[in-house]
C-alpha positions in Angstrom: 2.0 -76.1 -50.9 0.8 -78.2 -47.9 1.3 -76.5 -44.6 0.2 -77.5 -41.0 -2.1 -75.4 -38.9 -0.1 -74.2 -35.9 -2.5 -71.7 -34.4 -5.4 -69.3 -35.0 -6.3 -65.7 -34.8 -9.4 -63.5 -35.5 -9.1 -61.0 -38.3 -10.5 -57.4 -38.2 -13.9 -58.6 -39.4 -14.2 -61.3 -36.7 -13.4 -64.3 -38.9 -11.1 -67.1 -37.9 -7.8 -67.4 -39.7 -5.6 -70.5 -39.4 -1.9 -69.6 -38.8 0.2 -72.0 -41.0 3.7 -73.4 -40.3 5.0 -71.3 -43.2 4.0 -68.1 -41.5 1.0 -67.3 -43.8 -2.6 -67.3 -42.7 -5.7 -68.8 -44.3 -9.3 -68.1 -43.4 -11.3 -71.0 -42.1 -14.8 -69.5 -42.1 -17.9 -71.4 -41.2 -20.4 -70.0 -43.7 -22.9 -72.6 -44.7 -23.8 -73.7 -47.3 -20.6 -72.6 -49.0 -18.1 -73.5 -46.3 -19.1 -75.9 -43.6 -16.6 -75.7 -40.8 -18.5 -75.8 -37.5 -15.3 -76.8 -35.7 -14.1 -73.2 -36.0 -16.8 -72.0 -33.6 -15.4 -73.6 -30.4 -11.9 -73.6 -28.8 -12.0 -77.4 -28.5 -12.8 -77.7 -32.3 -10.0 -75.5 -33.3 -7.6 -77.3 -31.0 -8.6 -80.6 -32.5 -7.6 -79.3 -36.0 -4.1 -78.1 -35.0 -1.6 -80.0 -37.2 -4.2 -80.4 -40.0 -2.7 -79.7 -43.4 -4.1 -76.9 -45.6 -2.9 -75.9 -49.0 -1.1 -72.5 -48.8 -1.7 -70.6 -52.0 0.9 -67.9 -51.1 3.7 -70.5 -50.8 2.6 -71.9 -54.1 2.8 -68.5 -55.7 -0.9 -68.3 -56.6 
């Protein structure tokens, strides 16, 4: 289900997790070449992606 990013936190391994409007979280790792999300590495980049829609697998029951 589509959910907006409303914030971020760092998990116990130091990876960024997007906090979604539904209350769930989703990792937004920058791990090239598999996941290319350089915007996660700066506060400004993360702030620019607030409100972006991610697909929440937990809400979809996956």
